[in-house]
PyMOL Python script that loads the backbone (N, CA, C, O; Angstrom):
from pymol import cmd

cmd.read_pdbstr("""\
ATOM      1  N   UNK A   1     -20.582  10.795  14.323  1.00  0.00           N
ATOM      2  CA  UNK A   1     -20.089  10.359  13.037  1.00  0.00           C
ATOM      3  C   UNK A   1     -20.840  11.052  11.921  1.00  0.00           C
ATOM      4  O   UNK A   1     -21.626  10.413  11.220  1.00  0.00           O
ATOM      5  N   UNK A   2     -20.627  12.298  11.743  1.00  0.00           N
ATOM      6  CA  UNK A   2     -21.337  12.986  10.680  1.00  0.00           C
ATOM      7  C   UNK A   2     -20.358  13.766   9.834  1.00  0.00           C
ATOM      8  O   UNK A   2     -19.333  14.241  10.322  1.00  0.00           O
ATOM      9  N   UNK A   3     -20.683  13.894   8.559  1.00  0.00           N
ATOM     10  CA  UNK A   3     -19.851  14.640   7.630  1.00  0.00           C
ATOM     11  C   UNK A   3     -20.285  16.092   7.594  1.00  0.00           C
ATOM     12  O   UNK A   3     -21.183  16.484   8.338  1.00  0.00           O
ATOM     13  N   UNK A   4     -19.665  16.897   6.742  1.00  0.00           N
ATOM     14  CA  UNK A   4     -19.980  18.318   6.702  1.00  0.00           C
ATOM     15  C   UNK A   4     -21.410  18.629   6.287  1.00  0.00           C
ATOM     16  O   UNK A   4     -21.946  19.666   6.676  1.00  0.00           O
ATOM     17  N   UNK A   5     -22.041  17.756   5.508  1.00  0.00           N
ATOM     18  CA  UNK A   5     -23.406  18.009   5.044  1.00  0.00           C
ATOM     19  C   UNK A   5     -24.442  17.181   5.785  1.00  0.00           C
ATOM     20  O   UNK A   5     -25.610  17.168   5.396  1.00  0.00           O
ATOM     21  N   UNK A   6     -24.039  16.494   6.839  1.00  0.00           N
ATOM     22  CA  UNK A   6     -24.940  15.624   7.572  1.00  0.00           C
ATOM     23  C   UNK A   6     -25.255  16.236   8.930  1.00  0.00           C
ATOM     24  O   UNK A   6     -24.419  16.945   9.490  1.00  0.00           O
ATOM     25  N   UNK A   7     -26.454  15.977   9.476  1.00  0.00           N
ATOM     26  CA  UNK A   7     -26.790  16.511  10.793  1.00  0.00           C
ATOM     27  C   UNK A   7     -25.873  15.911  11.866  1.00  0.00           C
ATOM     28  O   UNK A   7     -25.430  14.768  11.752  1.00  0.00           O
ATOM     29  N   UNK A   8     -25.601  16.692  12.895  1.00  0.00           N
ATOM     30  CA  UNK A   8     -24.746  16.234  13.994  1.00  0.00           C
ATOM     31  C   UNK A   8     -25.415  15.064  14.714  1.00  0.00           C
ATOM     32  O   UNK A   8     -26.610  15.110  15.005  1.00  0.00           O
ATOM     33  N   UNK A   9     -24.649  14.025  14.996  1.00  0.00           N
ATOM     34  CA  UNK A   9     -25.146  12.843  15.686  1.00  0.00           C
ATOM     35  C   UNK A   9     -24.286  12.606  16.908  1.00  0.00           C
ATOM     36  O   UNK A   9     -23.159  13.100  16.963  1.00  0.00           O
ATOM     37  N   UNK A  10     -24.782  11.860  17.900  1.00  0.00           N
ATOM     38  CA  UNK A  10     -23.975  11.563  19.073  1.00  0.00           C
ATOM     39  C   UNK A  10     -22.702  10.812  18.678  1.00  0.00           C
ATOM     40  O   UNK A  10     -22.678  10.080  17.689  1.00  0.00           O
ATOM     41  N   UNK A  11     -21.656  11.007  19.465  1.00  0.00           N
ATOM     42  CA  UNK A  11     -20.400  10.323  19.207  1.00  0.00           C
ATOM     43  C   UNK A  11     -20.556   8.819  19.356  1.00  0.00           C
ATOM     44  O   UNK A  11     -21.380   8.343  20.138  1.00  0.00           O
ATOM     45  N   UNK A  12     -19.767   8.085  18.608  1.00  0.00           N
ATOM     46  CA  UNK A  12     -19.795   6.627  18.674  1.00  0.00           C
ATOM     47  C   UNK A  12     -18.999   6.157  19.886  1.00  0.00           C
ATOM     48  O   UNK A  12     -18.035   6.810  20.287  1.00  0.00           O
ATOM     49  N   UNK A  13     -19.394   5.036  20.467  1.00  0.00           N
ATOM     50  CA  UNK A  13     -18.618   4.413  21.530  1.00  0.00           C
ATOM     51  C   UNK A  13     -17.426   3.668  20.936  1.00  0.00           C
ATOM     52  O   UNK A  13     -16.354   3.605  21.539  1.00  0.00           O
ATOM     53  N   UNK A  14     -17.629   3.106  19.751  1.00  0.00           N
ATOM     54  CA  UNK A  14     -16.580   2.362  19.048  1.00  0.00           C
ATOM     55  C   UNK A  14     -16.548   2.865  17.612  1.00  0.00           C
ATOM     56  O   UNK A  14     -17.593   2.992  16.975  1.00  0.00           O
ATOM     57  N   UNK A  15     -15.347   3.153  17.097  1.00  0.00           N
ATOM     58  CA  UNK A  15     -15.231   3.626  15.723  1.00  0.00           C
ATOM     59  C   UNK A  15     -13.956   3.053  15.105  1.00  0.00           C
ATOM     60  O   UNK A  15     -12.929   2.933  15.774  1.00  0.00           O
ATOM     61  N   UNK A  16     -14.035   2.701  13.821  1.00  0.00           N
ATOM     62  CA  UNK A  16     -12.880   2.174  13.099  1.00  0.00           C
ATOM     63  C   UNK A  16     -12.884   2.814  11.714  1.00  0.00           C
ATOM     64  O   UNK A  16     -13.942   3.128  11.169  1.00  0.00           O
ATOM     65  N   UNK A  17     -11.703   3.004  11.154  1.00  0.00           N
ATOM     66  CA  UNK A  17     -11.633   3.624   9.841  1.00  0.00           C
ATOM     67  C   UNK A  17     -10.444   3.115   9.044  1.00  0.00           C
ATOM     68  O   UNK A  17      -9.541   2.474   9.582  1.00  0.00           O
ATOM     69  N   UNK A  18     -10.464   3.412   7.756  1.00  0.00           N
ATOM     70  CA  UNK A  18      -9.376   3.015   6.865  1.00  0.00           C
ATOM     71  C   UNK A  18      -9.318   4.020   5.718  1.00  0.00           C
ATOM     72  O   UNK A  18     -10.315   4.652   5.370  1.00  0.00           O
ATOM     73  N   UNK A  19      -8.120   4.149   5.138  1.00  0.00           N
ATOM     74  CA  UNK A  19      -7.941   5.023   3.983  1.00  0.00           C
ATOM     75  C   UNK A  19      -6.983   4.349   3.015  1.00  0.00           C
ATOM     76  O   UNK A  19      -6.066   3.635   3.422  1.00  0.00           O
ATOM     77  N   UNK A  20      -7.208   4.588   1.720  1.00  0.00           N
ATOM     78  CA  UNK A  20      -6.332   4.020   0.692  1.00  0.00           C
ATOM     79  C   UNK A  20      -6.266   5.003  -0.471  1.00  0.00           C
ATOM     80  O   UNK A  20      -7.209   5.752  -0.727  1.00  0.00           O
ATOM     81  N   UNK A  21      -5.131   4.985  -1.167  1.00  0.00           N
ATOM     82  CA  UNK A  21      -5.004   5.808  -2.367  1.00  0.00           C
ATOM     83  C   UNK A  21      -4.199   5.038  -3.397  1.00  0.00           C
ATOM     84  O   UNK A  21      -3.432   4.137  -3.059  1.00  0.00           O
ATOM     85  N   UNK A  22      -4.386   5.408  -4.675  1.00  0.00           N
ATOM     86  CA  UNK A  22      -3.670   4.735  -5.765  1.00  0.00           C
ATOM     87  C   UNK A  22      -3.530   5.705  -6.926  1.00  0.00           C
ATOM     88  O   UNK A  22      -4.431   6.499  -7.200  1.00  0.00           O
ATOM     89  N   UNK A  23      -2.390   5.632  -7.604  1.00  0.00           N
ATOM     90  CA  UNK A  23      -2.216   6.428  -8.824  1.00  0.00           C
ATOM     91  C   UNK A  23      -3.062   5.855  -9.945  1.00  0.00           C
ATOM     92  O   UNK A  23      -3.695   6.591 -10.702  1.00  0.00           O
ATOM     93  N   UNK A  24      -3.068   4.502 -10.044  1.00  0.00           N
ATOM     94  CA  UNK A  24      -3.894   3.809 -11.044  1.00  0.00           C
ATOM     95  C   UNK A  24      -4.538   2.604 -10.370  1.00  0.00           C
ATOM     96  O   UNK A  24      -3.921   1.933  -9.543  1.00  0.00           O
ATOM     97  N   UNK A  25      -5.780   2.347 -10.737  1.00  0.00           N
ATOM     98  CA  UNK A  25      -6.511   1.221 -10.166  1.00  0.00           C
ATOM     99  C   UNK A  25      -7.416   0.627 -11.238  1.00  0.00           C
ATOM    100  O   UNK A  25      -8.154   1.344 -11.913  1.00  0.00           O
ATOM    101  N   UNK A  26      -7.346  -0.695 -11.382  1.00  0.00           N
ATOM    102  CA  UNK A  26      -8.197  -1.388 -12.354  1.00  0.00           C
ATOM    103  C   UNK A  26      -8.753  -2.636 -11.677  1.00  0.00           C
ATOM    104  O   UNK A  26      -8.020  -3.362 -11.007  1.00  0.00           O
ATOM    105  N   UNK A  27     -10.028  -2.881 -11.851  1.00  0.00           N
ATOM    106  CA  UNK A  27     -10.689  -4.051 -11.284  1.00  0.00           C
ATOM    107  C   UNK A  27     -10.845  -5.112 -12.368  1.00  0.00           C
ATOM    108  O   UNK A  27     -11.289  -4.813 -13.477  1.00  0.00           O
ATOM    109  N   UNK A  28     -10.480  -6.349 -12.048  1.00  0.00           N
ATOM    110  CA  UNK A  28     -10.702  -7.462 -12.985  1.00  0.00           C
ATOM    111  C   UNK A  28     -12.160  -7.876 -12.988  1.00  0.00           C
ATOM    112  O   UNK A  28     -12.717  -8.225 -14.029  1.00  0.00           O
ATOM    113  N   UNK A  29     -12.771  -7.835 -11.819  1.00  0.00           N
ATOM    114  CA  UNK A  29     -14.180  -8.204 -11.654  1.00  0.00           C
ATOM    115  C   UNK A  29     -14.896  -7.092 -10.905  1.00  0.00           C
ATOM    116  O   UNK A  29     -14.262  -6.275 -10.238  1.00  0.00           O
ATOM    117  N   UNK A  30     -16.204  -7.064 -11.015  1.00  0.00           N
ATOM    118  CA  UNK A  30     -16.998  -6.105 -10.264  1.00  0.00           C
ATOM    119  C   UNK A  30     -17.000  -6.538  -8.793  1.00  0.00           C
ATOM    120  O   UNK A  30     -17.437  -7.647  -8.485  1.00  0.00           O
ATOM    121  N   UNK A  31     -16.520  -5.683  -7.880  1.00  0.00           N
ATOM    122  CA  UNK A  31     -16.448  -6.099  -6.475  1.00  0.00           C
ATOM    123  C   UNK A  31     -17.822  -6.230  -5.838  1.00  0.00           C
ATOM    124  O   UNK A  31     -18.756  -5.510  -6.190  1.00  0.00           O
ATOM    125  N   UNK A  32     -17.931  -7.155  -4.899  1.00  0.00           N
ATOM    126  CA  UNK A  32     -19.137  -7.320  -4.100  1.00  0.00           C
ATOM    127  C   UNK A  32     -18.756  -7.004  -2.663  1.00  0.00           C
ATOM    128  O   UNK A  32     -17.919  -7.689  -2.073  1.00  0.00           O
ATOM    129  N   UNK A  33     -19.367  -5.970  -2.099  1.00  0.00           N
ATOM    130  CA  UNK A  33     -19.024  -5.543  -0.753  1.00  0.00           C
ATOM    131  C   UNK A  33     -20.251  -5.547   0.134  1.00  0.00           C
ATOM    132  O   UNK A  33     -21.382  -5.427  -0.336  1.00  0.00           O
ATOM    133  N   UNK A  34     -20.007  -5.687   1.413  1.00  0.00           N
ATOM    134  CA  UNK A  34     -21.091  -5.676   2.390  1.00  0.00           C
ATOM    135  C   UNK A  34     -20.524  -5.238   3.733  1.00  0.00           C
ATOM    136  O   UNK A  34     -19.440  -5.666   4.128  1.00  0.00           O
ATOM    137  N   UNK A  35     -21.257  -4.392   4.424  1.00  0.00           N
ATOM    138  CA  UNK A  35     -20.889  -3.976   5.776  1.00  0.00           C
ATOM    139  C   UNK A  35     -22.032  -4.378   6.686  1.00  0.00           C
ATOM    140  O   UNK A  35     -23.191  -4.076   6.399  1.00  0.00           O
ATOM    141  N   UNK A  36     -21.721  -5.052   7.777  1.00  0.00           N
ATOM    142  CA  UNK A  36     -22.762  -5.478   8.698  1.00  0.00           C
ATOM    143  C   UNK A  36     -22.313  -5.303  10.137  1.00  0.00           C
ATOM    144  O   UNK A  36     -21.118  -5.320  10.434  1.00  0.00           O
ATOM    145  N   UNK A  37     -23.264  -5.137  11.010  1.00  0.00           N
ATOM    146  CA  UNK A  37     -23.003  -5.004  12.429  1.00  0.00           C
ATOM    147  C   UNK A  37     -23.865  -6.037  13.151  1.00  0.00           C
ATOM    148  O   UNK A  37     -25.055  -6.174  12.866  1.00  0.00           O
ATOM    149  N   UNK A  38     -23.268  -6.746  14.067  1.00  0.00           N
ATOM    150  CA  UNK A  38     -24.022  -7.754  14.807  1.00  0.00           C
ATOM    151  C   UNK A  38     -23.563  -7.750  16.258  1.00  0.00           C
ATOM    152  O   UNK A  38     -22.519  -7.190  16.591  1.00  0.00           O
ATOM    153  N   UNK A  39     -24.333  -8.363  17.092  1.00  0.00           N
ATOM    154  CA  UNK A  39     -23.924  -8.503  18.478  1.00  0.00           C
ATOM    155  C   UNK A  39     -25.017  -8.106  19.436  1.00  0.00           C
ATOM    156  O   UNK A  39     -26.081  -7.619  19.051  1.00  0.00           O
ATOM    157  N   UNK A  40     -24.717  -8.330  20.699  1.00  0.00           N
ATOM    158  CA  UNK A  40     -25.620  -7.962  21.769  1.00  0.00           C
ATOM    159  C   UNK A  40     -24.845  -7.151  22.763  1.00  0.00           C
ATOM    160  O   UNK A  40     -23.667  -7.453  22.953  1.00  0.00           O
ATOM    161  N   UNK A  41     -25.371  -6.175  23.401  1.00  0.00           N
ATOM    162  CA  UNK A  41     -26.741  -5.686  23.229  1.00  0.00           C
ATOM    163  C   UNK A  41     -26.914  -4.978  21.885  1.00  0.00           C
ATOM    164  O   UNK A  41     -25.939  -4.670  21.200  1.00  0.00           O
ATOM    165  N   UNK A  42     -28.177  -4.728  21.523  1.00  0.00           N
ATOM    166  CA  UNK A  42     -28.444  -4.029  20.262  1.00  0.00           C
ATOM    167  C   UNK A  42     -27.707  -2.700  20.277  1.00  0.00           C
ATOM    168  O   UNK A  42     -27.555  -2.064  21.320  1.00  0.00           O
ATOM    169  N   UNK A  43     -27.253  -2.294  19.098  1.00  0.00           N
ATOM    170  CA  UNK A  43     -26.553  -1.027  19.040  1.00  0.00           C
ATOM    171  C   UNK A  43     -27.024  -0.184  17.868  1.00  0.00           C
ATOM    172  O   UNK A  43     -27.612  -0.687  16.910  1.00  0.00           O
ATOM    173  N   UNK A  44     -26.752   1.108  17.968  1.00  0.00           N
ATOM    174  CA  UNK A  44     -26.964   2.020  16.851  1.00  0.00           C
ATOM    175  C   UNK A  44     -25.651   2.030  16.088  1.00  0.00           C
ATOM    176  O   UNK A  44     -24.589   2.191  16.690  1.00  0.00           O
ATOM    177  N   UNK A  45     -25.704   1.861  14.771  1.00  0.00           N
ATOM    178  CA  UNK A  45     -24.463   1.797  14.004  1.00  0.00           C
ATOM    179  C   UNK A  45     -24.626   2.491  12.660  1.00  0.00           C
ATOM    180  O   UNK A  45     -25.735   2.695  12.166  1.00  0.00           O
ATOM    181  N   UNK A  46     -23.467   2.851  12.080  1.00  0.00           N
ATOM    182  CA  UNK A  46     -23.476   3.547  10.803  1.00  0.00           C
ATOM    183  C   UNK A  46     -22.111   3.387  10.161  1.00  0.00           C
ATOM    184  O   UNK A  46     -21.113   3.205  10.859  1.00  0.00           O
ATOM    185  N   UNK A  47     -22.060   3.453   8.845  1.00  0.00           N
ATOM    186  CA  UNK A  47     -20.776   3.486   8.146  1.00  0.00           C
ATOM    187  C   UNK A  47     -20.865   4.533   7.040  1.00  0.00           C
ATOM    188  O   UNK A  47     -21.948   4.863   6.555  1.00  0.00           O
ATOM    189  N   UNK A  48     -19.702   5.044   6.657  1.00  0.00           N
ATOM    190  CA  UNK A  48     -19.662   6.120   5.670  1.00  0.00           C
ATOM    191  C   UNK A  48     -18.428   5.938   4.797  1.00  0.00           C
ATOM    192  O   UNK A  48     -17.350   5.640   5.312  1.00  0.00           O
ATOM    193  N   UNK A  49     -18.567   6.111   3.484  1.00  0.00           N
ATOM    194  CA  UNK A  49     -17.458   6.020   2.547  1.00  0.00           C
ATOM    195  C   UNK A  49     -17.352   7.319   1.760  1.00  0.00           C
ATOM    196  O   UNK A  49     -18.353   7.845   1.274  1.00  0.00           O
ATOM    197  N   UNK A  50     -16.135   7.829   1.640  1.00  0.00           N
ATOM    198  CA  UNK A  50     -15.858   8.993   0.794  1.00  0.00           C
ATOM    199  C   UNK A  50     -14.929   8.533  -0.312  1.00  0.00           C
ATOM    200  O   UNK A  50     -13.929   7.868  -0.042  1.00  0.00           O
ATOM    201  N   UNK A  51     -15.245   8.879  -1.564  1.00  0.00           N
ATOM    202  CA  UNK A  51     -14.444   8.466  -2.728  1.00  0.00           C
ATOM    203  C   UNK A  51     -14.043   9.677  -3.542  1.00  0.00           C
ATOM    204  O   UNK A  51     -14.820  10.619  -3.705  1.00  0.00           O
ATOM    205  N   UNK A  52     -12.822   9.644  -4.053  1.00  0.00           N
ATOM    206  CA  UNK A  52     -12.364  10.653  -5.003  1.00  0.00           C
ATOM    207  C   UNK A  52     -11.918   9.923  -6.265  1.00  0.00           C
ATOM    208  O   UNK A  52     -11.116   8.992  -6.196  1.00  0.00           O
ATOM    209  N   UNK A  53     -12.431  10.341  -7.408  1.00  0.00           N
ATOM    210  CA  UNK A  53     -12.098   9.770  -8.720  1.00  0.00           C
ATOM    211  C   UNK A  53     -12.435   8.287  -8.829  1.00  0.00           C
ATOM    212  O   UNK A  53     -11.792   7.548  -9.575  1.00  0.00           O
ATOM    213  N   UNK A  54     -13.432   7.867  -8.092  1.00  0.00           N
ATOM    214  CA  UNK A  54     -13.887   6.471  -8.136  1.00  0.00           C
ATOM    215  C   UNK A  54     -15.408   6.471  -7.982  1.00  0.00           C
ATOM    216  O   UNK A  54     -15.921   6.901  -6.949  1.00  0.00           O
ATOM    217  N   UNK A  55     -16.139   5.991  -9.001  1.00  0.00           N
ATOM    218  CA  UNK A  55     -17.603   6.008  -8.902  1.00  0.00           C
ATOM    219  C   UNK A  55     -18.109   4.998  -7.874  1.00  0.00           C
ATOM    220  O   UNK A  55     -17.381   4.091  -7.470  1.00  0.00           O
ATOM    221  N   UNK A  56     -19.332   5.161  -7.467  1.00  0.00           N
ATOM    222  CA  UNK A  56     -19.957   4.244  -6.506  1.00  0.00           C
ATOM    223  C   UNK A  56     -19.963   2.811  -7.052  1.00  0.00           C
ATOM    224  O   UNK A  56     -19.719   1.858  -6.313  1.00  0.00           O
ATOM    225  N   UNK A  57     -20.239   2.671  -8.335  1.00  0.00           N
ATOM    226  CA  UNK A  57     -20.221   1.355  -8.992  1.00  0.00           C
ATOM    227  C   UNK A  57     -19.094   1.359 -10.016  1.00  0.00           C
ATOM    228  O   UNK A  57     -19.184   2.040 -11.038  1.00  0.00           O
ATOM    229  N   UNK A  58     -18.035   0.604  -9.747  1.00  0.00           N
ATOM    230  CA  UNK A  58     -16.906   0.557 -10.674  1.00  0.00           C
ATOM    231  C   UNK A  58     -17.151  -0.472 -11.761  1.00  0.00           C
ATOM    232  O   UNK A  58     -17.943  -1.399 -11.587  1.00  0.00           O
ATOM    233  N   UNK A  59     -16.467  -0.302 -12.881  1.00  0.00           N
ATOM    234  CA  UNK A  59     -16.597  -1.213 -14.009  1.00  0.00           C
ATOM    235  C   UNK A  59     -15.293  -1.974 -14.217  1.00  0.00           C
ATOM    236  O   UNK A  59     -14.222  -1.369 -14.183  1.00  0.00           O
ATOM    237  N   UNK A  60     -15.359  -3.275 -14.430  1.00  0.00           N
ATOM    238  CA  UNK A  60     -14.148  -4.059 -14.706  1.00  0.00           C
ATOM    239  C   UNK A  60     -13.439  -3.567 -15.962  1.00  0.00           C
ATOM    240  O   UNK A  60     -14.078  -3.203 -16.950  1.00  0.00           O
ATOM    241  N   UNK A  61     -12.093  -3.563 -15.909  1.00  0.00           N
ATOM    242  CA  UNK A  61     -11.299  -3.209 -17.071  1.00  0.00           C
ATOM    243  C   UNK A  61     -11.005  -1.736 -17.240  1.00  0.00           C
ATOM    244  O   UNK A  61     -10.096  -1.382 -17.990  1.00  0.00           O
ATOM    245  N   UNK A  62     -11.735  -0.867 -16.574  1.00  0.00           N
ATOM    246  CA  UNK A  62     -11.502   0.571 -16.684  1.00  0.00           C
ATOM    247  C   UNK A  62     -10.404   0.964 -15.708  1.00  0.00           C
ATOM    248  O   UNK A  62     -10.386   0.496 -14.570  1.00  0.00           O
ATOM    249  N   UNK A  63      -9.483   1.826 -16.151  1.00  0.00           N
ATOM    250  CA  UNK A  63      -8.413   2.303 -15.277  1.00  0.00           C
ATOM    251  C   UNK A  63      -8.871   3.617 -14.638  1.00  0.00           C
ATOM    252  O   UNK A  63      -9.166   4.589 -15.334  1.00  0.00           O
ATOM    253  N   UNK A  64      -8.923   3.630 -13.319  1.00  0.00           N
ATOM    254  CA  UNK A  64      -9.259   4.832 -12.548  1.00  0.00           C
ATOM    255  C   UNK A  64      -7.944   5.423 -12.045  1.00  0.00           C
ATOM    256  O   UNK A  64      -7.072   4.691 -11.579  1.00  0.00           O
ATOM    257  N   UNK A  65      -7.802   6.739 -12.137  1.00  0.00           N
ATOM    258  CA  UNK A  65      -6.534   7.395 -11.783  1.00  0.00           C
ATOM    259  C   UNK A  65      -6.708   8.332 -10.581  1.00  0.00           C
ATOM    260  O   UNK A  65      -7.771   8.912 -10.356  1.00  0.00           O
ATOM    261  N   UNK A  66      -5.611   8.450  -9.821  1.00  0.00           N
ATOM    262  CA  UNK A  66      -5.569   9.332  -8.646  1.00  0.00           C
ATOM    263  C   UNK A  66      -6.771   9.094  -7.732  1.00  0.00           C
ATOM    264  O   UNK A  66      -7.539  10.008  -7.433  1.00  0.00           O
ATOM    265  N   UNK A  67      -6.909   7.851  -7.302  1.00  0.00           N
ATOM    266  CA  UNK A  67      -8.043   7.401  -6.499  1.00  0.00           C
ATOM    267  C   UNK A  67      -7.736   7.554  -5.012  1.00  0.00           C
ATOM    268  O   UNK A  67      -6.623   7.277  -4.564  1.00  0.00           O
ATOM    269  N   UNK A  68      -8.725   7.992  -4.264  1.00  0.00           N
ATOM    270  CA  UNK A  68      -8.650   8.035  -2.803  1.00  0.00           C
ATOM    271  C   UNK A  68      -9.975   7.527  -2.255  1.00  0.00           C
ATOM    272  O   UNK A  68     -11.045   7.897  -2.739  1.00  0.00           O
ATOM    273  N   UNK A  69      -9.891   6.674  -1.239  1.00  0.00           N
ATOM    274  CA  UNK A  69     -11.091   6.161  -0.584  1.00  0.00           C
ATOM    275  C   UNK A  69     -10.874   6.235   0.920  1.00  0.00           C
ATOM    276  O   UNK A  69      -9.834   5.818   1.430  1.00  0.00           O
ATOM    277  N   UNK A  70     -11.868   6.772   1.626  1.00  0.00           N
ATOM    278  CA  UNK A  70     -11.856   6.800   3.091  1.00  0.00           C
ATOM    279  C   UNK A  70     -13.140   6.141   3.569  1.00  0.00           C
ATOM    280  O   UNK A  70     -14.222   6.421   3.053  1.00  0.00           O
ATOM    281  N   UNK A  71     -13.013   5.272   4.547  1.00  0.00           N
ATOM    282  CA  UNK A  71     -14.168   4.543   5.086  1.00  0.00           C
ATOM    283  C   UNK A  71     -14.100   4.577   6.599  1.00  0.00           C
ATOM    284  O   UNK A  71     -13.020   4.502   7.185  1.00  0.00           O
ATOM    285  N   UNK A  72     -15.254   4.689   7.225  1.00  0.00           N
ATOM    286  CA  UNK A  72     -15.304   4.579   8.680  1.00  0.00           C
ATOM    287  C   UNK A  72     -16.649   4.008   9.100  1.00  0.00           C
ATOM    288  O   UNK A  72     -17.661   4.164   8.417  1.00  0.00           O
ATOM    289  N   UNK A  73     -16.624   3.354  10.224  1.00  0.00           N
ATOM    290  CA  UNK A  73     -17.842   2.782  10.798  1.00  0.00           C
ATOM    291  C   UNK A  73     -17.790   3.015  12.296  1.00  0.00           C
ATOM    292  O   UNK A  73     -16.716   3.040  12.897  1.00  0.00           O
ATOM    293  N   UNK A  74     -18.940   3.180  12.881  1.00  0.00           N
ATOM    294  CA  UNK A  74     -19.008   3.409  14.315  1.00  0.00           C
ATOM    295  C   UNK A  74     -20.301   2.863  14.881  1.00  0.00           C
ATOM    296  O   UNK A  74     -21.265   2.616  14.157  1.00  0.00           O
ATOM    297  N   UNK A  75     -20.299   2.682  16.186  1.00  0.00           N
ATOM    298  CA  UNK A  75     -21.496   2.171  16.845  1.00  0.00           C
ATOM    299  C   UNK A  75     -21.583   2.736  18.257  1.00  0.00           C
ATOM    300  O   UNK A  75     -20.574   2.932  18.935  1.00  0.00           O
ATOM    301  N   UNK A  76     -22.793   2.987  18.669  1.00  0.00           N
ATOM    302  CA  UNK A  76     -23.071   3.296  20.071  1.00  0.00           C
ATOM    303  C   UNK A  76     -23.560   2.002  20.678  1.00  0.00           C
ATOM    304  O   UNK A  76     -24.437   1.340  20.124  1.00  0.00           O
ATOM    305  N   UNK A  77     -23.010   1.651  21.786  1.00  0.00           N
ATOM    306  CA  UNK A  77     -23.335   0.370  22.404  1.00  0.00           C
ATOM    307  C   UNK A  77     -24.241   0.623  23.597  1.00  0.00           C
ATOM    308  O   UNK A  77     -23.892   1.372  24.509  1.00  0.00           O
ATOM    309  N   UNK A  78     -25.412  -0.010  23.581  1.00  0.00           N
ATOM    310  CA  UNK A  78     -26.342   0.104  24.706  1.00  0.00           C
ATOM    311  C   UNK A  78     -25.910  -0.799  25.840  1.00  0.00           C
ATOM    312  O   UNK A  78     -25.124  -1.725  25.639  1.00  0.00           O
ATOM    313  N   UNK A  79     -26.408  -0.539  27.003  1.00  0.00           N
ATOM    314  CA  UNK A  79     -26.087  -1.342  28.172  1.00  0.00           C
ATOM    315  C   UNK A  79     -27.285  -2.233  28.478  1.00  0.00           C
ATOM    316  O   UNK A  79     -28.409  -1.753  28.626  1.00  0.00           O
ATOM    317  N   UNK A  80     -27.033  -3.529  28.571  1.00  0.00           N
ATOM    318  CA  UNK A  80     -28.095  -4.473  28.874  1.00  0.00           C
ATOM    319  C   UNK A  80     -28.424  -4.365  30.363  1.00  0.00           C
ATOM    320  O   UNK A  80     -27.534  -4.410  31.212  1.00  0.00           O
ATOM    321  N   UNK A  81     -29.695  -4.224  30.663  1.00  0.00           N
ATOM    322  CA  UNK A  81     -30.088  -4.090  32.074  1.00  0.00           C
ATOM    323  C   UNK A  81     -30.098  -5.458  32.727  1.00  0.00           C
ATOM    324  O   UNK A  81     -30.628  -6.424  32.177  1.00  0.00           O
ATOM    325  N   UNK A  82     -29.502  -5.526  33.911  1.00  0.00           N
ATOM    326  CA  UNK A  82     -29.478  -6.761  34.684  1.00  0.00           C
ATOM    327  C   UNK A  82     -30.732  -6.820  35.552  1.00  0.00           C
ATOM    328  O   UNK A  82     -31.249  -5.781  35.961  1.00  0.00           O
ATOM    329  N   UNK A  83     -31.228  -8.036  35.838  1.00  0.00           N
ATOM    330  CA  UNK A  83     -32.405  -8.143  36.700  1.00  0.00           C
ATOM    331  C   UNK A  83     -32.062  -7.643  38.109  1.00  0.00           C
ATOM    332  O   UNK A  83     -30.949  -7.836  38.601  1.00  0.00           O
ATOM    333  N   UNK A  84     -33.038  -7.002  38.737  1.00  0.00           N
ATOM    334  CA  UNK A  84     -32.828  -6.489  40.096  1.00  0.00           C
ATOM    335  C   UNK A  84     -32.679  -7.646  41.072  1.00  0.00           C
ATOM    336  O   UNK A  84     -33.368  -8.660  40.963  1.00  0.00           O
ATOM    337  N   UNK A  85     -31.778  -7.483  42.019  1.00  0.00           N
ATOM    338  CA  UNK A  85     -31.571  -8.530  43.051  1.00  0.00           C
ATOM    339  C   UNK A  85     -32.677  -8.430  44.078  1.00  0.00           C
ATOM    340  O   UNK A  85     -33.097  -7.343  44.473  1.00  0.00           O
ATOM    341  N   UNK A  86     -33.135  -9.592  44.496  1.00  0.00           N
ATOM    342  CA  UNK A  86     -34.168  -9.615  45.551  1.00  0.00           C
ATOM    343  C   UNK A  86     -33.455  -9.773  46.875  1.00  0.00           C
ATOM    344  O   UNK A  86     -32.532 -10.577  47.009  1.00  0.00           O
ATOM    345  N   UNK A  87     -33.891  -9.001  47.846  1.00  0.00           N
ATOM    346  CA  UNK A  87     -33.127  -8.974  49.054  1.00  0.00           C
ATOM    347  C   UNK A  87     -33.692  -9.526  50.233  1.00  0.00           C
ATOM    348  O   UNK A  87     -33.055  -9.515  51.287  1.00  0.00           O
TER     349      UNK A  87
END
""", "prot")
cmd.dss("prot")
cmd.show_as("cartoon", "prot")
cmd.util.cbc("prot")
cmd.orient("prot")
């Protein structure tokens, strides 16, 4: 999961993405966003957002034009070791 300017990383075991575009976009309120990963076994995870014509921090009431947003997240899932059987 690396972009053109990022170092190559191992492929994710699980990956999800989304894309959206708009000719005009206006926010009534400042959005609050959060991305989190949870679960067992522990995993390596990452997310990445690419924006066109949309700043990292948007301002309410401003009209943004010709907006594109791409988001993706991925994780490598470790394998939990089972206890050895006694024979």
